[in-house]
C-alpha positions in Angstrom: 5.8 15.6 -14.4 9.5 14.7 -15.1 10.3 11.0 -15.4 13.7 9.4 -14.8 14.3 9.2 -18.6 13.9 13.0 -18.8 16.9 13.7 -16.5 20.6 13.7 -17.4 22.0 11.3 -14.9 25.1 10.2 -16.8 28.0 10.0 -14.4 26.0 11.8 -11.8 25.4 11.1 -8.1 21.8 10.0 -8.1 19.8 10.1 -4.9 16.9 7.6 -5.0 14.1 7.4 -2.5 13.1 3.7 -2.5 10.5 1.9 -0.4 12.3 -0.9 1.3 9.7 -1.1 4.1 9.6 -4.9 4.0 8.3 -7.3 6.6 11.1 -8.8 8.7 11.0 -11.5 11.3 13.9 -12.8 13.4 16.3 -10.9 11.1 14.9 -12.5 7.9 13.0 -10.7 5.1 9.6 -12.4 4.7 8.6 -10.7 1.4 11.2 -8.9 -0.8 8.7 -7.7 -3.4 9.3 -4.0 -2.6 13.1 -4.5 -3.1 12.5 -6.3 -6.4 10.2 -3.5 -7.6 13.1 -1.0 -7.1 15.5 -2.8 -9.3 14.4 -1.4 -12.7 15.2 2.2 -11.6 18.5 1.3 -9.9 19.7 -0.7 -12.9 18.8 2.1 -15.3 21.0 4.5 -13.2 23.8 1.9 -13.2 23.6 1.7 -17.0 24.2 5.4 -17.1 27.4 5.1 -15.1 25.8 6.9 -12.1 26.7 6.7 -8.5 23.6 5.4 -6.8 22.7 6.6 -3.3 19.6 5.0 -1.8 17.3 6.2 1.0 14.4 4.3 2.6 12.5 4.1 5.8 11.8 0.8 7.6 9.1 0.5 10.3 8.5 3.2 12.9 11.2 4.5 15.2 9.9 6.0 18.4 12.4 4.8 21.0 16.0 3.4 21.2 14.6 -0.2 21.2 13.2 0.3 17.7 16.6 0.9 16.1 17.8 -2.7 16.1 14.7 -4.2 14.6 14.4 -1.5 11.9 18.0 -1.7 10.8 18.3 -1.6 7.0 21.5 -3.8 6.9 19.5 -6.9 6.1 18.0 -5.1 3.1 21.4 -4.1 1.8 22.4 -7.8 1.8 19.3 -8.9 -0.1 19.8 -6.0 -2.5 23.4 -7.1 -3.1 22.1 -10.5 -4.1 19.5 -9.2 -6.4 21.9 -6.7 -8.1 24.7 -9.3 -8.1 27.1 -6.6 -6.8 28.2 -5.3 -3.5 25.9 -2.6 -1.9 27.8 -0.3 0.4 25.9 0.0 3.6 26.4 3.0 5.8 25.1 2.6 9.4 24.4 6.4 9.7 21.9 8.9 8.3 24.3 11.8 8.3 27.9 12.7 9.2 31.5 12.4 8.2 31.4 8.6 7.6 28.5 8.9 5.2 30.1 11.9 3.4 33.4 10.2 3.1 31.8 7.0 1.7 29.9 9.0 -1.0 33.1 11.0 -1.9 34.9 7.6 -2.4 32.2 6.1 -4.7 33.1 5.0 -8.2 30.7 5.1 -11.1 28.2 2.2 -10.9 28.6 1.9 -7.1 25.5 1.5 -5.0 25.3 2.9 -1.4 22.4 2.4 1.0 21.9 5.0 3.8 20.6 3.7 7.2 16.9 3.9 7.8 15.7 7.5 7.3 13.4 7.2 10.3 16.4 6.9 12.7 16.1 10.7 12.4 12.7 10.4 14.1 14.3 9.5 17.4 15.3 13.2 17.9 12.3 15.4 17.2 10.8 13.4 14.3 13.1 15.1 11.8 12.3 12.7 9.0 8.5 12.5 9.5 8.1 16.2 10.1 10.1 17.1 7.0 12.8 19.0 8.9 14.3 21.5 6.5 17.8 21.3 7.8 17.8 17.5 7.3 16.3 17.8 3.8 18.9 20.4 2.9 21.7 18.1 4.1 20.4 15.0 2.3 19.9 17.0 -1.0 23.5 18.3 -0.8 24.8 14.7 -1.1 23.8 14.2 -4.7 23.3 15.9 -8.1 19.8 14.7 -9.0 16.9 13.1 -7.1 14.6 10.3 -8.1 11.5 9.5 -6.0 10.5 5.8 -6.6 8.8 5.1 -3.3 5.2 4.9 -4.2 4.2 3.7 -0.7 5.2 7.0 0.8 4.1 9.6 -1.7 1.1 10.5 0.5 3.6 11.6 3.2 5.6 14.9 3.3 8.9 13.6 4.7 12.4 15.0 4.6 13.5 12.1 2.4 11.0 12.7 -0.4 9.2 16.1 -0.3 12.1 17.7 1.5 14.9 16.6 -0.9 12.7 17.4 -3.9 12.0 20.9 -2.7 15.8 21.6 -2.7 16.4 20.1 -6.1 14.0 22.0 -8.3 14.4 20.9 -11.9 16.7 18.1 -11.0 14.2 15.6 -9.7 11.8 13.1 -11.3 9.8 10.0 -10.6 11.2 6.5 -11.1 9.9 3.6 -13.1 7.9 2.1 -10.2 5.9 5.3 -9.4 5.4 5.7 -13.2 4.0 2.2 -13.5 1.7 2.7 -10.4 0.3 6.0 -11.7 -0.3 4.7 -15.2 -2.2 1.8 -13.8 -4.2 3.7 -11.3 -5.1 6.3 -13.9 -7.4 3.7 -15.4 -9.7 4.5 -12.5 -10.0 8.1 -13.5 -12.3 7.2 -16.4 -12.9 3.4 -15.8 -14.1 0.9 -18.4 -17.7 -0.2 -17.6 -19.0 -2.2 -15.9 -16.6 -0.9 -13.1 -16.9 -2.8 -9.8 -15.3 -1.8 -6.5 -14.8 -4.3 -3.7 -14.2 -2.9 -0.2 -13.4 -4.8 3.0 -11.4 -4.2 6.1 -12.6 -3.1 9.5 -13.8 0.4 9.6 -16.0 2.5 7.3 -14.3 5.7 8.5 -11.1 4.5 6.7 -12.9 4.3 3.4 -15.4 7.2 3.5 -13.2 9.2 1.1 -12.9 6.3 -1.3 -16.6 5.6 -1.3 -17.5 9.3 -1.9 -15.0 9.5 -4.8 -15.8 6.1 -6.5 -19.6 5.7 -5.9 -20.4 8.1 -8.8 -18.0 6.2 -11.1 -18.7 2.6 -10.1 -21.6 0.5 -11.3 -21.5 -1.4 -8.0 -19.6 -1.3 -4.7 -19.5 -4.7 -3.0 -18.9 -4.4 0.7 -17.5 -7.1 3.0 -15.2 -7.3 6.0 -16.0 -5.6 9.4 -17.3 -2.5 7.6 -20.3 -4.4 6.2 -21.9 -4.6 9.6 -22.0 -0.8 10.0 -23.9 -0.7 6.7 -26.2 -3.5 7.8 -26.9 -1.7 11.1 -27.6 1.5 9.1 -30.3 -0.6 7.2 -31.9 -1.4 10.6 -30.7 -5.0 10.9 -29.5 -6.5 14.2 -25.8 -7.5 14.0 -25.2 -8.8 17.5 -21.6 -8.3 18.7 -20.3 -7.6 15.2 -17.9 -4.7 14.7 -19.8 -1.4 14.4 -18.2 2.0 13.4 -20.8 4.1 15.2 -19.4 7.4 14.1 -20.0 6.4 10.4 -23.6 5.2 10.8 -25.1 8.4 9.5 -22.7 8.4 6.5 -23.8 4.8 5.7 -27.5 5.8 6.0 -27.0 8.6 3.5 -25.0 6.5 1.0 -27.7 3.7 1.2 -30.4 6.3 0.6 -28.7 7.9 -2.4 -27.1 4.9 -4.0 -29.2 1.9 -2.8 -28.9 0.1 -6.2 -25.1 0.4 -6.2 -24.2 -0.7 -2.7 -24.2 -4.5 -2.5 -24.1 -5.9 1.1 -23.8 -9.5 2.4 -26.8 -11.7 2.6 -25.2 -14.4 4.8 -22.2 -14.5 7.1 -20.0 -16.8 9.1 -20.8 -16.2 12.8 -19.2 -17.1 16.1 -19.6 -16.1 19.7 -15.8 -15.5 20.2 -13.3 -13.5 18.2 -10.9 -16.4 17.7 -9.9 -19.2 15.3 -10.8 -22.0 17.8 -14.6 -22.1 18.0 -16.7 -23.6 15.2 -18.6 -21.1 13.2 -22.2 -21.1 11.8 -23.3 -19.7 8.5 -26.4 -17.6 9.0 -28.6 -15.3 7.0 -28.1 -11.6 8.0 -31.6 -11.7 9.5 -30.7 -14.5 12.0 -27.8 -13.1 14.0 -28.2 -13.6 17.7 -27.2 -10.9 20.3 -24.2 -13.0 21.5 -22.8 -13.6 17.9 -20.5 -11.7 15.7 -19.9 -11.9 12.0 -16.3 -12.8 11.0 -16.6 -13.5 7.3 -19.1 -13.3 4.4 -21.0 -16.5 3.7 -21.2 -18.7 0.5 -24.4 -17.1 -0.8 -22.8 -13.7 -0.5 -19.8 -15.0 -2.4 -22.1 -16.2 -5.2 -23.8 -12.8 -5.2 -20.6 -11.0 -5.5 -19.5 -13.2 -8.3 -22.6 -12.4 -10.3 -21.7 -8.7 -10.2 -18.0 -9.4 -11.1 -18.8 -11.8 -14.0 -19.0 -9.1 -16.7 -16.9 -6.5 -15.1 -14.4 -4.7 -17.3 -12.4 -3.3 -14.4 -12.3 -4.1 -10.6 -10.5 -2.3 -7.8 -10.3 -4.2 -4.5 -9.2 -2.8 -1.1 -9.5 -4.8 2.1 -10.1 -8.5 3.0 -13.7 -9.8 3.3 -13.2 -11.5 6.7 -10.9 -11.7 9.6 -8.1 -12.8 7.3 -5.5 -13.5 10.1 -7.8 -16.4 11.2 -7.6 -19.4 8.8 -11.3 -20.1 9.2 -12.3 -16.6 8.1 -10.0 -16.1 5.1 -12.0 -18.5 2.9 -14.2 -15.9 1.2 -11.3 -13.6 0.4 -9.2 -16.5 -1.1 -12.2 -17.9 -3.0 -13.0 -14.6 -4.6 -9.4 -14.0 -5.5 -9.5 -17.4 -7.2 -12.7 -16.6 -9.0 -11.2 -13.4 -10.3 -8.0 -15.0 -11.5 -9.8 -18.1 -13.0 -12.0 -15.7 -15.0 -9.2 -13.3 -16.1 -11.0 -10.4 -14.6 -8.9 -7.2 -14.7 -8.4 -6.3 -11.0 -6.3 -3.7 -9.2 -5.5 -4.7 -5.7 -4.8 -1.8 -3.3 -3.7 -2.1 0.3 -1.1 -4.3 1.9 -3.6 -6.8 3.4 -5.3 -7.5 0.1 -2.0 -7.8 -1.8 -0.7 -10.1 1.0 -3.8 -12.3 0.7 -3.1 -12.7 -3.0 0.5 -13.6 -2.2 -0.5 -16.1 0.5 -2.9 -17.8 -2.0 -0.1 -17.9 -4.6 -2.3 -15.8 -7.0 -0.4 -12.5 -7.1 1.3 -13.3 -10.3 -2.1 -13.8 -12.0 -3.4 -10.4 -10.8 -3.5 -7.6 -13.3 -1.9 -5.1 -10.8 -1.0 -5.4 -7.1 -0.2 -2.0 -5.9 2.9 -1.5 -3.7 1.1 1.4 -1.9 -1.2 1.0 1.1 -2.2 4.5 2.3 -0.9 6.0 -0.9 -3.2 3.9 -3.0 -6.2 4.7 -0.7 -5.5 8.4 -0.9 -5.2 8.2 -4.7 -8.6 6.4 -4.7 -10.0 9.3 -2.6 -8.8 11.8 -5.3 -6.4 13.5 -2.9 -3.3 15.4 -3.9 -0.2 13.4 -3.0 2.7 15.5 -1.5 5.5 13.3 -2.9 4.2 13.9 -6.4 3.3 17.6 -5.9 6.9 18.3 -4.8 8.2 16.9 -8.1 5.6 18.7 -10.2 
């Protein structure tokens, strides 16, 4: 697969698909990590005297009301600060104003096009990979760099579409290269290899479990998905979250890989799904009908640590409790601290898990925090990724 360093971009108009899908509240960016991660590729192009034209989506655009809250102008301002140079922002996704601005660009100029998903307002042209739109965007530049790892599992006009019209003139950027190099460690992982899975539903992780259970020494399961496994073992879990459609899958996996699947032995329970009521720590055999599990307990945390102690490589996707409630984020935070304190090589995949590390001020101590959510999951499932296939 071509990398950015394989392309002649000197003095060229370089189209770059970035992932500037950052969290924004009240017009302020809460976490600029994805913008920061794009800088290496952008700066490399500037060093080659290129004219840099950036594309990105932000949020979902389904109706007119979504336009204002998903406007990329705030990103252009932050990018200007990080690059220490003006970023030309065009409040359009196509048309004469955009074309004129590109024609007027000087070498080393940077231009950001408005949110590509503005095109979804009229027939989902971006998300459905509309060929006319992709053809138009491709016509605006000489070469194309895909550096948006977070969207490589999607076939959109701004990644797969542009690439399909620029055969031989497209490549991956430094961020995608870094992600792929790191995630490739999971193809033939150093042993002991331990997987930690959390989050709500088993159905979201079936592909990951199927692909990794043969490679992993152990899979430690927490979060809401643990209760479907516990139910599949015949235990009563009260009002805890159950993914009924995945019960038979859990039964099969437990039967075939009982020694590899490690489940909670105690949990934090409450009668209400809230942060207000006091919780009780109970053995998994003691859950009452009116109770629900909202986090793993201290004995489970100790159990998980024993399996992680000698691990050569760990991949973790999904928090171990209801992380948005302060009472039920303790196990996730404590396990993150254990991993960083003991210098365990961990790859964090999924936005919630990476956000947990950020909130605990531990992200800088993590071996790798992936910028992809769904993209990382699909890589872990062993699926082909359309954004990469288009460049191959």
